[in-house]
mmCIF file of the N, C-alpha and C atoms, coordinates in Angstrom:
data_MODEL
# 
_entry.id   MODEL 
# 
loop_
_atom_site.group_PDB 
_atom_site.id 
_atom_site.type_symbol 
_atom_site.label_atom_id 
_atom_site.label_alt_id 
_atom_site.label_comp_id 
_atom_site.label_asym_id 
_atom_site.label_entity_id 
_atom_site.label_seq_id 
_atom_site.pdbx_PDB_ins_code 
_atom_site.Cartn_x 
_atom_site.Cartn_y 
_atom_site.Cartn_z 
_atom_site.occupancy 
_atom_site.B_iso_or_equiv 
_atom_site.pdbx_formal_charge 
_atom_site.auth_seq_id 
_atom_site.auth_comp_id 
_atom_site.auth_asym_id 
_atom_site.auth_atom_id 
_atom_site.pdbx_PDB_model_num 
ATOM 1   N N  . MET A 1 1  ? 100.014 93.883  94.823  1.00 0.00 ? 1  MET A N  1 
ATOM 2   C CA . MET A 1 1  ? 100.942 94.745  94.981  1.00 0.00 ? 1  MET A CA 1 
ATOM 3   C C  . MET A 1 1  ? 102.125 95.071  96.013  1.00 0.00 ? 1  MET A C  1 
ATOM 4   N N  . ASP A 1 2  ? 102.675 96.543  95.613  1.00 0.00 ? 2  ASP A N  1 
ATOM 5   C CA . ASP A 1 2  ? 104.238 96.477  96.050  1.00 0.00 ? 2  ASP A CA 1 
ATOM 6   C C  . ASP A 1 2  ? 104.113 97.415  97.540  1.00 0.00 ? 2  ASP A C  1 
ATOM 7   N N  . ASN A 1 3  ? 104.821 97.159  98.688  1.00 0.00 ? 3  ASN A N  1 
ATOM 8   C CA . ASN A 1 3  ? 104.595 97.602  100.073 1.00 0.00 ? 3  ASN A CA 1 
ATOM 9   C C  . ASN A 1 3  ? 106.567 98.201  99.636  1.00 0.00 ? 3  ASN A C  1 
ATOM 10  N N  . ASN A 1 4  ? 106.530 98.708  100.866 1.00 0.00 ? 4  ASN A N  1 
ATOM 11  C CA . ASN A 1 4  ? 107.660 98.765  101.664 1.00 0.00 ? 4  ASN A CA 1 
ATOM 12  C C  . ASN A 1 4  ? 108.195 97.748  102.726 1.00 0.00 ? 4  ASN A C  1 
ATOM 13  N N  . LEU A 1 5  ? 109.416 98.353  103.234 1.00 0.00 ? 5  LEU A N  1 
ATOM 14  C CA . LEU A 1 5  ? 110.001 97.154  103.591 1.00 0.00 ? 5  LEU A CA 1 
ATOM 15  C C  . LEU A 1 5  ? 108.915 97.023  105.441 1.00 0.00 ? 5  LEU A C  1 
ATOM 16  N N  . LEU A 1 6  ? 108.668 98.325  105.398 1.00 0.00 ? 6  LEU A N  1 
ATOM 17  C CA . LEU A 1 6  ? 108.084 98.274  106.991 1.00 0.00 ? 6  LEU A CA 1 
ATOM 18  C C  . LEU A 1 6  ? 106.902 98.204  106.846 1.00 0.00 ? 6  LEU A C  1 
ATOM 19  N N  . ASP A 1 7  ? 106.206 96.791  105.396 1.00 0.00 ? 7  ASP A N  1 
ATOM 20  C CA . ASP A 1 7  ? 104.980 96.297  105.647 1.00 0.00 ? 7  ASP A CA 1 
ATOM 21  C C  . ASP A 1 7  ? 104.789 95.126  105.850 1.00 0.00 ? 7  ASP A C  1 
ATOM 22  N N  . LEU A 1 8  ? 106.360 95.047  105.900 1.00 0.00 ? 8  LEU A N  1 
ATOM 23  C CA . LEU A 1 8  ? 106.472 93.346  106.364 1.00 0.00 ? 8  LEU A CA 1 
ATOM 24  C C  . LEU A 1 8  ? 106.361 93.229  107.651 1.00 0.00 ? 8  LEU A C  1 
ATOM 25  N N  . LYS A 1 9  ? 105.786 91.637  107.635 1.00 0.00 ? 9  LYS A N  1 
ATOM 26  C CA . LYS A 1 9  ? 105.138 91.709  109.862 1.00 0.00 ? 9  LYS A CA 1 
ATOM 27  C C  . LYS A 1 9  ? 106.879 90.887  109.783 1.00 0.00 ? 9  LYS A C  1 
ATOM 28  N N  . LYS A 1 10 ? 106.993 90.654  110.620 1.00 0.00 ? 10 LYS A N  1 
ATOM 29  C CA . LYS A 1 10 ? 108.036 89.949  112.025 1.00 0.00 ? 10 LYS A CA 1 
ATOM 30  C C  . LYS A 1 10 ? 108.364 88.260  111.309 1.00 0.00 ? 10 LYS A C  1 
ATOM 31  N N  . GLY A 1 11 ? 109.091 88.027  110.724 1.00 0.00 ? 11 GLY A N  1 
ATOM 32  C CA . GLY A 1 11 ? 109.324 86.388  109.568 1.00 0.00 ? 11 GLY A CA 1 
ATOM 33  C C  . GLY A 1 11 ? 109.005 86.852  108.151 1.00 0.00 ? 11 GLY A C  1 
ATOM 34  N N  . GLU A 1 12 ? 108.360 87.708  107.657 1.00 0.00 ? 12 GLU A N  1 
ATOM 35  C CA . GLU A 1 12 ? 107.758 87.052  106.242 1.00 0.00 ? 12 GLU A CA 1 
ATOM 36  C C  . GLU A 1 12 ? 108.725 88.043  105.248 1.00 0.00 ? 12 GLU A C  1 
ATOM 37  N N  . GLU A 1 13 ? 108.365 87.495  104.389 1.00 0.00 ? 13 GLU A N  1 
ATOM 38  C CA . GLU A 1 13 ? 109.287 87.566  102.745 1.00 0.00 ? 13 GLU A CA 1 
ATOM 39  C C  . GLU A 1 13 ? 108.955 87.520  102.279 1.00 0.00 ? 13 GLU A C  1 
ATOM 40  N N  . ALA A 1 14 ? 110.102 88.684  101.386 1.00 0.00 ? 14 ALA A N  1 
ATOM 41  C CA . ALA A 1 14 ? 109.162 88.872  100.188 1.00 0.00 ? 14 ALA A CA 1 
ATOM 42  C C  . ALA A 1 14 ? 110.323 88.894  99.218  1.00 0.00 ? 14 ALA A C  1 
ATOM 43  N N  . GLU A 1 15 ? 109.970 90.075  98.021  1.00 0.00 ? 15 GLU A N  1 
ATOM 44  C CA . GLU A 1 15 ? 110.887 89.900  96.738  1.00 0.00 ? 15 GLU A CA 1 
ATOM 45  C C  . GLU A 1 15 ? 111.318 91.570  96.624  1.00 0.00 ? 15 GLU A C  1 
ATOM 46  N N  . VAL A 1 16 ? 112.772 91.748  96.299  1.00 0.00 ? 16 VAL A N  1 
ATOM 47  C CA . VAL A 1 16 ? 113.020 92.998  96.505  1.00 0.00 ? 16 VAL A CA 1 
ATOM 48  C C  . VAL A 1 16 ? 112.629 94.450  94.942  1.00 0.00 ? 16 VAL A C  1 
ATOM 49  N N  . VAL A 1 17 ? 111.681 94.785  94.994  1.00 0.00 ? 17 VAL A N  1 
ATOM 50  C CA . VAL A 1 17 ? 111.309 95.244  93.395  1.00 0.00 ? 17 VAL A CA 1 
ATOM 51  C C  . VAL A 1 17 ? 112.232 96.115  93.066  1.00 0.00 ? 17 VAL A C  1 
ATOM 52  N N  . ALA A 1 18 ? 111.801 97.100  93.886  1.00 0.00 ? 18 ALA A N  1 
ATOM 53  C CA . ALA A 1 18 ? 112.654 99.126  93.701  1.00 0.00 ? 18 ALA A CA 1 
ATOM 54  C C  . ALA A 1 18 ? 113.047 99.317  94.276  1.00 0.00 ? 18 ALA A C  1 
ATOM 55  N N  . PHE A 1 19 ? 114.290 100.650 94.330  1.00 0.00 ? 19 PHE A N  1 
ATOM 56  C CA . PHE A 1 19 ? 113.899 101.268 95.626  1.00 0.00 ? 19 PHE A CA 1 
ATOM 57  C C  . PHE A 1 19 ? 113.688 102.708 94.891  1.00 0.00 ? 19 PHE A C  1 
ATOM 58  N N  . ASP A 1 20 ? 112.623 103.777 95.859  1.00 0.00 ? 20 ASP A N  1 
ATOM 59  C CA . ASP A 1 20 ? 112.217 105.123 95.649  1.00 0.00 ? 20 ASP A CA 1 
ATOM 60  C C  . ASP A 1 20 ? 113.108 106.236 96.136  1.00 0.00 ? 20 ASP A C  1 
ATOM 61  N N  . GLY A 1 21 ? 114.616 105.417 96.157  1.00 0.00 ? 21 GLY A N  1 
ATOM 62  C CA . GLY A 1 21 ? 115.445 107.159 96.905  1.00 0.00 ? 21 GLY A CA 1 
ATOM 63  C C  . GLY A 1 21 ? 116.482 106.780 95.242  1.00 0.00 ? 21 GLY A C  1 
ATOM 64  N N  . GLY A 1 22 ? 116.758 107.785 95.254  1.00 0.00 ? 22 GLY A N  1 
ATOM 65  C CA . GLY A 1 22 ? 118.373 108.049 95.238  1.00 0.00 ? 22 GLY A CA 1 
ATOM 66  C C  . GLY A 1 22 ? 119.495 106.747 94.610  1.00 0.00 ? 22 GLY A C  1 
ATOM 67  N N  . ARG A 1 23 ? 120.308 107.457 93.660  1.00 0.00 ? 23 ARG A N  1 
ATOM 68  C CA . ARG A 1 23 ? 121.826 106.241 93.134  1.00 0.00 ? 23 ARG A CA 1 
ATOM 69  C C  . ARG A 1 23 ? 122.736 106.467 94.676  1.00 0.00 ? 23 ARG A C  1 
ATOM 70  N N  . MET A 1 24 ? 122.639 107.325 95.333  1.00 0.00 ? 24 MET A N  1 
ATOM 71  C CA . MET A 1 24 ? 123.692 106.909 96.723  1.00 0.00 ? 24 MET A CA 1 
ATOM 72  C C  . MET A 1 24 ? 123.371 105.914 97.882  1.00 0.00 ? 24 MET A C  1 
ATOM 73  N N  . MET A 1 25 ? 121.395 106.584 98.132  1.00 0.00 ? 25 MET A N  1 
ATOM 74  C CA . MET A 1 25 ? 121.036 104.758 98.753  1.00 0.00 ? 25 MET A CA 1 
ATOM 75  C C  . MET A 1 25 ? 120.702 103.631 98.129  1.00 0.00 ? 25 MET A C  1 
ATOM 76  N N  . ALA A 1 26 ? 120.985 103.526 96.931  1.00 0.00 ? 26 ALA A N  1 
ATOM 77  C CA . ALA A 1 26 ? 120.576 102.249 96.254  1.00 0.00 ? 26 ALA A CA 1 
ATOM 78  C C  . ALA A 1 26 ? 122.043 101.502 96.231  1.00 0.00 ? 26 ALA A C  1 
ATOM 79  N N  . ARG A 1 27 ? 123.287 102.631 96.163  1.00 0.00 ? 27 ARG A N  1 
ATOM 80  C CA . ARG A 1 27 ? 124.569 102.148 95.981  1.00 0.00 ? 27 ARG A CA 1 
ATOM 81  C C  . ARG A 1 27 ? 124.927 101.166 97.022  1.00 0.00 ? 27 ARG A C  1 
ATOM 82  N N  . ARG A 1 28 ? 124.562 102.230 98.435  1.00 0.00 ? 28 ARG A N  1 
ATOM 83  C CA . ARG A 1 28 ? 124.411 101.332 100.284 1.00 0.00 ? 28 ARG A CA 1 
ATOM 84  C C  . ARG A 1 28 ? 124.023 100.354 100.042 1.00 0.00 ? 28 ARG A C  1 
ATOM 85  N N  . LEU A 1 29 ? 122.587 100.605 99.387  1.00 0.00 ? 29 LEU A N  1 
ATOM 86  C CA . LEU A 1 29 ? 121.570 98.933  99.439  1.00 0.00 ? 29 LEU A CA 1 
ATOM 87  C C  . LEU A 1 29 ? 122.635 97.511  98.660  1.00 0.00 ? 29 LEU A C  1 
ATOM 88  N N  . GLU A 1 30 ? 122.698 98.531  97.855  1.00 0.00 ? 30 GLU A N  1 
ATOM 89  C CA . GLU A 1 30 ? 123.551 96.824  97.008  1.00 0.00 ? 30 GLU A CA 1 
ATOM 90  C C  . GLU A 1 30 ? 124.606 96.351  97.697  1.00 0.00 ? 30 GLU A C  1 
ATOM 91  N N  . GLY A 1 31 ? 125.767 97.605  98.989  1.00 0.00 ? 31 GLY A N  1 
ATOM 92  C CA . GLY A 1 31 ? 126.015 96.582  98.648  1.00 0.00 ? 31 GLY A CA 1 
ATOM 93  C C  . GLY A 1 31 ? 125.965 96.247  100.257 1.00 0.00 ? 31 GLY A C  1 
ATOM 94  N N  . MET A 1 32 ? 124.713 96.265  100.655 1.00 0.00 ? 32 MET A N  1 
ATOM 95  C CA . MET A 1 32 ? 124.619 95.830  101.599 1.00 0.00 ? 32 MET A CA 1 
ATOM 96  C C  . MET A 1 32 ? 123.702 94.288  101.189 1.00 0.00 ? 32 MET A C  1 
ATOM 97  N N  . GLY A 1 33 ? 123.980 93.642  99.893  1.00 0.00 ? 33 GLY A N  1 
ATOM 98  C CA . GLY A 1 33 ? 122.671 92.614  99.325  1.00 0.00 ? 33 GLY A CA 1 
ATOM 99  C C  . GLY A 1 33 ? 122.057 92.647  98.849  1.00 0.00 ? 33 GLY A C  1 
ATOM 100 N N  . ILE A 1 34 ? 121.182 94.079  99.176  1.00 0.00 ? 34 ILE A N  1 
ATOM 101 C CA . ILE A 1 34 ? 119.882 94.330  99.243  1.00 0.00 ? 34 ILE A CA 1 
ATOM 102 C C  . ILE A 1 34 ? 119.592 94.898  97.741  1.00 0.00 ? 34 ILE A C  1 
ATOM 103 N N  . ARG A 1 35 ? 119.156 94.298  96.724  1.00 0.00 ? 35 ARG A N  1 
ATOM 104 C CA . ARG A 1 35 ? 118.726 94.636  95.700  1.00 0.00 ? 35 ARG A CA 1 
ATOM 105 C C  . ARG A 1 35 ? 117.724 93.296  94.934  1.00 0.00 ? 35 ARG A C  1 
ATOM 106 N N  . PRO A 1 36 ? 117.237 94.841  93.818  1.00 0.00 ? 36 PRO A N  1 
ATOM 107 C CA . PRO A 1 36 ? 116.168 94.148  93.178  1.00 0.00 ? 36 PRO A CA 1 
ATOM 108 C C  . PRO A 1 36 ? 116.198 92.643  93.135  1.00 0.00 ? 36 PRO A C  1 
ATOM 109 N N  . GLY A 1 37 ? 115.069 92.140  92.709  1.00 0.00 ? 37 GLY A N  1 
ATOM 110 C CA . GLY A 1 37 ? 114.978 90.170  92.721  1.00 0.00 ? 37 GLY A CA 1 
ATOM 111 C C  . GLY A 1 37 ? 115.098 89.331  93.644  1.00 0.00 ? 37 GLY A C  1 
ATOM 112 N N  . LYS A 1 38 ? 116.349 89.895  94.506  1.00 0.00 ? 38 LYS A N  1 
ATOM 113 C CA . LYS A 1 38 ? 116.552 89.437  95.914  1.00 0.00 ? 38 LYS A CA 1 
ATOM 114 C C  . LYS A 1 38 ? 115.362 88.989  96.753  1.00 0.00 ? 38 LYS A C  1 
ATOM 115 N N  . ARG A 1 39 ? 115.218 87.605  98.253  1.00 0.00 ? 39 ARG A N  1 
ATOM 116 C CA . ARG A 1 39 ? 114.061 87.438  98.931  1.00 0.00 ? 39 ARG A CA 1 
ATOM 117 C C  . ARG A 1 39 ? 114.524 88.062  100.391 1.00 0.00 ? 39 ARG A C  1 
ATOM 118 N N  . ILE A 1 40 ? 114.370 89.081  99.932  1.00 0.00 ? 40 ILE A N  1 
ATOM 119 C CA . ILE A 1 40 ? 114.160 89.674  101.621 1.00 0.00 ? 40 ILE A CA 1 
ATOM 120 C C  . ILE A 1 40 ? 113.682 89.057  102.700 1.00 0.00 ? 40 ILE A C  1 
ATOM 121 N N  . SER A 1 41 ? 114.284 89.044  103.871 1.00 0.00 ? 41 SER A N  1 
ATOM 122 C CA . SER A 1 41 ? 113.472 88.659  105.468 1.00 0.00 ? 41 SER A CA 1 
ATOM 123 C C  . SER A 1 41 ? 113.010 90.078  106.153 1.00 0.00 ? 41 SER A C  1 
ATOM 124 N N  . ARG A 1 42 ? 112.450 89.857  107.176 1.00 0.00 ? 42 ARG A N  1 
ATOM 125 C CA . ARG A 1 42 ? 112.285 90.514  107.792 1.00 0.00 ? 42 ARG A CA 1 
ATOM 126 C C  . ARG A 1 42 ? 112.295 90.525  109.042 1.00 0.00 ? 42 ARG A C  1 
ATOM 127 N N  . ILE A 1 43 ? 113.625 90.700  110.507 1.00 0.00 ? 43 ILE A N  1 
ATOM 128 C CA . ILE A 1 43 ? 113.353 89.416  111.373 1.00 0.00 ? 43 ILE A CA 1 
ATOM 129 C C  . ILE A 1 43 ? 113.540 90.417  112.422 1.00 0.00 ? 43 ILE A C  1 
ATOM 130 N N  . SER A 1 44 ? 113.193 91.607  112.519 1.00 0.00 ? 44 SER A N  1 
ATOM 131 C CA . SER A 1 44 ? 112.795 92.187  113.681 1.00 0.00 ? 44 SER A CA 1 
ATOM 132 C C  . SER A 1 44 ? 113.122 94.034  113.172 1.00 0.00 ? 44 SER A C  1 
ATOM 133 N N  . SER A 1 45 ? 112.268 94.744  114.738 1.00 0.00 ? 45 SER A N  1 
ATOM 134 C CA . SER A 1 45 ? 112.493 96.073  114.595 1.00 0.00 ? 45 SER A CA 1 
ATOM 135 C C  . SER A 1 45 ? 112.228 96.541  115.887 1.00 0.00 ? 45 SER A C  1 
ATOM 136 N N  . GLN A 1 46 ? 112.804 97.318  116.229 1.00 0.00 ? 46 GLN A N  1 
ATOM 137 C CA . GLN A 1 46 ? 112.852 97.897  117.885 1.00 0.00 ? 46 GLN A CA 1 
ATOM 138 C C  . GLN A 1 46 ? 111.457 99.201  117.864 1.00 0.00 ? 46 GLN A C  1 
ATOM 139 N N  . PHE A 1 47 ? 110.836 98.727  118.967 1.00 0.00 ? 47 PHE A N  1 
ATOM 140 C CA . PHE A 1 47 ? 109.647 99.400  118.789 1.00 0.00 ? 47 PHE A CA 1 
ATOM 141 C C  . PHE A 1 47 ? 109.621 101.159 119.089 1.00 0.00 ? 47 PHE A C  1 
ATOM 142 N N  . MET A 1 48 ? 108.675 101.345 118.617 1.00 0.00 ? 48 MET A N  1 
ATOM 143 C CA . MET A 1 48 ? 108.572 102.905 118.751 1.00 0.00 ? 48 MET A CA 1 
ATOM 144 C C  . MET A 1 48 ? 110.146 103.256 117.791 1.00 0.00 ? 48 MET A C  1 
ATOM 145 N N  . GLY A 1 49 ? 110.687 103.267 116.478 1.00 0.00 ? 49 GLY A N  1 
ATOM 146 C CA . GLY A 1 49 ? 111.790 103.659 115.910 1.00 0.00 ? 49 GLY A CA 1 
ATOM 147 C C  . GLY A 1 49 ? 112.801 102.436 116.080 1.00 0.00 ? 49 GLY A C  1 
ATOM 148 N N  . GLY A 1 50 ? 113.953 103.517 115.424 1.00 0.00 ? 50 GLY A N  1 
ATOM 149 C CA . GLY A 1 50 ? 115.491 102.405 115.151 1.00 0.00 ? 50 GLY A CA 1 
ATOM 150 C C  . GLY A 1 50 ? 115.500 101.690 113.942 1.00 0.00 ? 50 GLY A C  1 
ATOM 151 N N  . PRO A 1 51 ? 116.304 100.854 113.744 1.00 0.00 ? 51 PRO A N  1 
ATOM 152 C CA . PRO A 1 51 ? 116.460 99.848  112.922 1.00 0.00 ? 51 PRO A CA 1 
ATOM 153 C C  . PRO A 1 51 ? 115.718 98.659  112.905 1.00 0.00 ? 51 PRO A C  1 
ATOM 154 N N  . VAL A 1 52 ? 115.603 98.489  111.404 1.00 0.00 ? 52 VAL A N  1 
ATOM 155 C CA . VAL A 1 52 ? 115.157 97.485  111.473 1.00 0.00 ? 52 VAL A CA 1 
ATOM 156 C C  . VAL A 1 52 ? 116.452 96.005  111.248 1.00 0.00 ? 52 VAL A C  1 
ATOM 157 N N  . VAL A 1 53 ? 115.735 95.191  111.008 1.00 0.00 ? 53 VAL A N  1 
ATOM 158 C CA . VAL A 1 53 ? 117.122 94.052  111.076 1.00 0.00 ? 53 VAL A CA 1 
ATOM 159 C C  . VAL A 1 53 ? 115.994 93.095  110.481 1.00 0.00 ? 53 VAL A C  1 
ATOM 160 N N  . VAL A 1 54 ? 117.340 93.076  109.177 1.00 0.00 ? 54 VAL A N  1 
ATOM 161 C CA . VAL A 1 54 ? 116.402 91.940  107.435 1.00 0.00 ? 54 VAL A CA 1 
ATOM 162 C C  . VAL A 1 54 ? 117.978 90.604  107.362 1.00 0.00 ? 54 VAL A C  1 
ATOM 163 N N  . SER A 1 55 ? 117.367 89.885  107.009 1.00 0.00 ? 55 SER A N  1 
ATOM 164 C CA . SER A 1 55 ? 117.990 88.959  106.387 1.00 0.00 ? 55 SER A CA 1 
ATOM 165 C C  . SER A 1 55 ? 117.779 88.740  104.739 1.00 0.00 ? 55 SER A C  1 
ATOM 166 N N  . VAL A 1 56 ? 119.364 88.323  104.363 1.00 0.00 ? 56 VAL A N  1 
ATOM 167 C CA . VAL A 1 56 ? 119.373 88.423  102.946 1.00 0.00 ? 56 VAL A CA 1 
ATOM 168 C C  . VAL A 1 56 ? 120.388 87.537  102.717 1.00 0.00 ? 56 VAL A C  1 
ATOM 169 N N  . ASP A 1 57 ? 119.989 86.321  101.593 1.00 0.00 ? 57 ASP A N  1 
ATOM 170 C CA . ASP A 1 57 ? 121.705 85.716  101.993 1.00 0.00 ? 57 ASP A CA 1 
ATOM 171 C C  . ASP A 1 57 ? 122.363 85.304  102.653 1.00 0.00 ? 57 ASP A C  1 
ATOM 172 N N  . GLY A 1 58 ? 120.914 84.376  103.890 1.00 0.00 ? 58 GLY A N  1 
ATOM 173 C CA . GLY A 1 58 ? 121.635 84.482  105.214 1.00 0.00 ? 58 GLY A CA 1 
ATOM 174 C C  . GLY A 1 58 ? 122.350 85.120  105.911 1.00 0.00 ? 58 GLY A C  1 
ATOM 175 N N  . ARG A 1 59 ? 122.051 86.324  105.540 1.00 0.00 ? 59 ARG A N  1 
ATOM 176 C CA . ARG A 1 59 ? 123.356 87.376  106.106 1.00 0.00 ? 59 ARG A CA 1 
ATOM 177 C C  . ARG A 1 59 ? 122.219 88.466  106.805 1.00 0.00 ? 59 ARG A C  1 
ATOM 178 N N  . GLN A 1 60 ? 122.409 88.763  108.343 1.00 0.00 ? 60 GLN A N  1 
ATOM 179 C CA . GLN A 1 60 ? 121.439 89.746  108.661 1.00 0.00 ? 60 GLN A CA 1 
ATOM 180 C C  . GLN A 1 60 ? 122.012 90.715  108.398 1.00 0.00 ? 60 GLN A C  1 
ATOM 181 N N  . THR A 1 61 ? 121.593 92.364  108.158 1.00 0.00 ? 61 THR A N  1 
ATOM 182 C CA . THR A 1 61 ? 121.510 93.765  108.406 1.00 0.00 ? 61 THR A CA 1 
ATOM 183 C C  . THR A 1 61 ? 120.848 94.754  108.682 1.00 0.00 ? 61 THR A C  1 
ATOM 184 N N  . ALA A 1 62 ? 121.021 95.737  109.555 1.00 0.00 ? 62 ALA A N  1 
ATOM 185 C CA . ALA A 1 62 ? 119.651 96.490  109.891 1.00 0.00 ? 62 ALA A CA 1 
ATOM 186 C C  . ALA A 1 62 ? 119.969 97.753  109.113 1.00 0.00 ? 62 ALA A C  1 
ATOM 187 N N  . ILE A 1 63 ? 118.440 98.407  109.478 1.00 0.00 ? 63 ILE A N  1 
ATOM 188 C CA . ILE A 1 63 ? 118.713 99.392  108.839 1.00 0.00 ? 63 ILE A CA 1 
ATOM 189 C C  . ILE A 1 63 ? 117.468 100.245 109.132 1.00 0.00 ? 63 ILE A C  1 
ATOM 190 N N  . GLY A 1 64 ? 117.982 101.485 109.166 1.00 0.00 ? 64 GLY A N  1 
ATOM 191 C CA . GLY A 1 64 ? 117.380 102.866 109.521 1.00 0.00 ? 64 GLY A CA 1 
ATOM 192 C C  . GLY A 1 64 ? 115.593 102.674 108.803 1.00 0.00 ? 64 GLY A C  1 
ATOM 193 N N  . ARG A 1 65 ? 115.069 103.396 109.630 1.00 0.00 ? 65 ARG A N  1 
ATOM 194 C CA . ARG A 1 65 ? 113.367 102.936 109.498 1.00 0.00 ? 65 ARG A CA 1 
ATOM 195 C C  . ARG A 1 65 ? 113.334 104.267 108.142 1.00 0.00 ? 65 ARG A C  1 
ATOM 196 N N  . GLY A 1 66 ? 113.570 104.544 107.681 1.00 0.00 ? 66 GLY A N  1 
ATOM 197 C CA . GLY A 1 66 ? 113.456 105.822 106.612 1.00 0.00 ? 66 GLY A CA 1 
ATOM 198 C C  . GLY A 1 66 ? 114.409 105.385 105.361 1.00 0.00 ? 66 GLY A C  1 
ATOM 199 N N  . MET A 1 67 ? 115.298 104.275 105.374 1.00 0.00 ? 67 MET A N  1 
ATOM 200 C CA . MET A 1 67 ? 115.737 103.390 104.266 1.00 0.00 ? 67 MET A CA 1 
ATOM 201 C C  . MET A 1 67 ? 115.294 102.986 104.320 1.00 0.00 ? 67 MET A C  1 
ATOM 202 N N  . ALA A 1 68 ? 114.725 101.828 104.989 1.00 0.00 ? 68 ALA A N  1 
ATOM 203 C CA . ALA A 1 68 ? 113.508 100.625 105.033 1.00 0.00 ? 68 ALA A CA 1 
ATOM 204 C C  . ALA A 1 68 ? 112.642 100.743 104.307 1.00 0.00 ? 68 ALA A C  1 
ATOM 205 N N  . SER A 1 69 ? 111.891 102.331 104.146 1.00 0.00 ? 69 SER A N  1 
ATOM 206 C CA . SER A 1 69 ? 110.722 102.992 103.387 1.00 0.00 ? 69 SER A CA 1 
ATOM 207 C C  . SER A 1 69 ? 111.038 103.600 102.262 1.00 0.00 ? 69 SER A C  1 
ATOM 208 N N  . GLN A 1 70 ? 112.090 103.305 101.952 1.00 0.00 ? 70 GLN A N  1 
ATOM 209 C CA . GLN A 1 70 ? 112.325 103.337 100.567 1.00 0.00 ? 70 GLN A CA 1 
ATOM 210 C C  . GLN A 1 70 ? 112.157 102.226 99.467  1.00 0.00 ? 70 GLN A C  1 
ATOM 211 N N  . VAL A 1 71 ? 112.648 100.849 100.425 1.00 0.00 ? 71 VAL A N  1 
ATOM 212 C CA . VAL A 1 71 ? 112.229 99.259  100.210 1.00 0.00 ? 71 VAL A CA 1 
ATOM 213 C C  . VAL A 1 71 ? 111.302 98.859  99.329  1.00 0.00 ? 71 VAL A C  1 
ATOM 214 N N  . ARG A 1 72 ? 111.001 99.436  98.204  1.00 0.00 ? 72 ARG A N  1 
ATOM 215 C CA . ARG A 1 72 ? 110.414 98.680  97.645  1.00 0.00 ? 72 ARG A CA 1 
ATOM 216 C C  . ARG A 1 72 ? 110.118 97.054  97.448  1.00 0.00 ? 72 ARG A C  1 
ATOM 217 N N  . VAL A 1 73 ? 108.805 95.982  98.151  1.00 0.00 ? 73 VAL A N  1 
ATOM 218 C CA . VAL A 1 73 ? 108.781 94.103  98.201  1.00 0.00 ? 73 VAL A CA 1 
ATOM 219 C C  . VAL A 1 73 ? 107.330 94.183  97.631  1.00 0.00 ? 73 VAL A C  1 
ATOM 220 N N  . ARG A 1 74 ? 107.753 93.159  97.355  1.00 0.00 ? 74 ARG A N  1 
ATOM 221 C CA . ARG A 1 74 ? 106.322 92.331  96.416  1.00 0.00 ? 74 ARG A CA 1 
ATOM 222 C C  . ARG A 1 74 ? 105.855 91.012  97.424  1.00 0.00 ? 74 ARG A C  1 
ATOM 223 N N  . ALA A 1 75 ? 104.924 90.641  98.373  1.00 0.00 ? 75 ALA A N  1 
ATOM 224 C CA . ALA A 1 75 ? 105.180 89.582  99.335  1.00 0.00 ? 75 ALA A CA 1 
ATOM 225 C C  . ALA A 1 75 ? 105.404 88.579  98.801  1.00 0.00 ? 75 ALA A C  1 
ATOM 226 N N  . LEU A 1 76 ? 105.671 87.171  99.457  1.00 0.00 ? 76 LEU A N  1 
ATOM 227 C CA . LEU A 1 76 ? 105.674 85.828  98.062  1.00 0.00 ? 76 LEU A CA 1 
ATOM 228 C C  . LEU A 1 76 ? 104.425 85.187  98.523  1.00 0.00 ? 76 LEU A C  1 
ATOM 229 N N  . GLU A 1 77 ? 103.906 84.641  98.002  1.00 0.00 ? 77 GLU A N  1 
ATOM 230 C CA . GLU A 1 77 ? 102.665 84.236  97.400  1.00 0.00 ? 77 GLU A CA 1 
ATOM 231 C C  . GLU A 1 77 ? 103.398 82.920  98.187  1.00 0.00 ? 77 GLU A C  1 
ATOM 232 N N  . GLU A 1 78 ? 102.313 82.034  99.571  1.00 0.00 ? 78 GLU A N  1 
ATOM 233 C CA . GLU A 1 78 ? 102.309 81.261  100.191 1.00 0.00 ? 78 GLU A CA 1 
ATOM 234 C C  . GLU A 1 78 ? 101.580 80.227  99.603  1.00 0.00 ? 78 GLU A C  1 
ATOM 235 N N  . ASP A 1 79 ? 102.527 78.870  99.406  1.00 0.00 ? 79 ASP A N  1 
ATOM 236 C CA . ASP A 1 79 ? 102.103 77.793  99.140  1.00 0.00 ? 79 ASP A CA 1 
ATOM 237 C C  . ASP A 1 79 ? 100.886 76.879  99.761  1.00 0.00 ? 79 ASP A C  1 
ATOM 238 N N  . ASN A 1 80 ? 99.309  77.646  99.787  1.00 0.00 ? 80 ASN A N  1 
ATOM 239 C CA . ASN A 1 80 ? 99.127  76.741  101.171 1.00 0.00 ? 80 ASN A CA 1 
ATOM 240 C C  . ASN A 1 80 ? 97.618  75.480  99.951  1.00 0.00 ? 80 ASN A C  1 
ATOM 241 N N  . THR A 1 81 ? 98.938  73.791  99.792  1.00 0.00 ? 81 THR A N  1 
ATOM 242 C CA . THR A 1 81 ? 98.806  73.429  99.586  1.00 0.00 ? 81 THR A CA 1 
ATOM 243 C C  . THR A 1 81 ? 97.399  72.105  100.217 1.00 0.00 ? 81 THR A C  1 
ATOM 244 N N  . GLU A 1 82 ? 97.288  72.808  101.100 1.00 0.00 ? 82 GLU A N  1 
ATOM 245 C CA . GLU A 1 82 ? 97.271  71.523  102.405 1.00 0.00 ? 82 GLU A CA 1 
ATOM 246 C C  . GLU A 1 82 ? 95.244  71.022  102.033 1.00 0.00 ? 82 GLU A C  1 
# 
């Protein structure tokens, strides 16, 4: 099941699946290195609004909550073979 970036918990990693926004938003996200197929993890977010800090390819970037809600992600399966 696909979720959006806001659904990720702090430290959770996922794969970017698609964008719900328009072409300009997609270009802006791709300029930040956020594109379908990339692994992304949520680093932090501000309480009661504010930007969401994510990590992609070892770089941290802040994304507004509105834009983050348009980034569709799929949580990565954890390897629990203990």
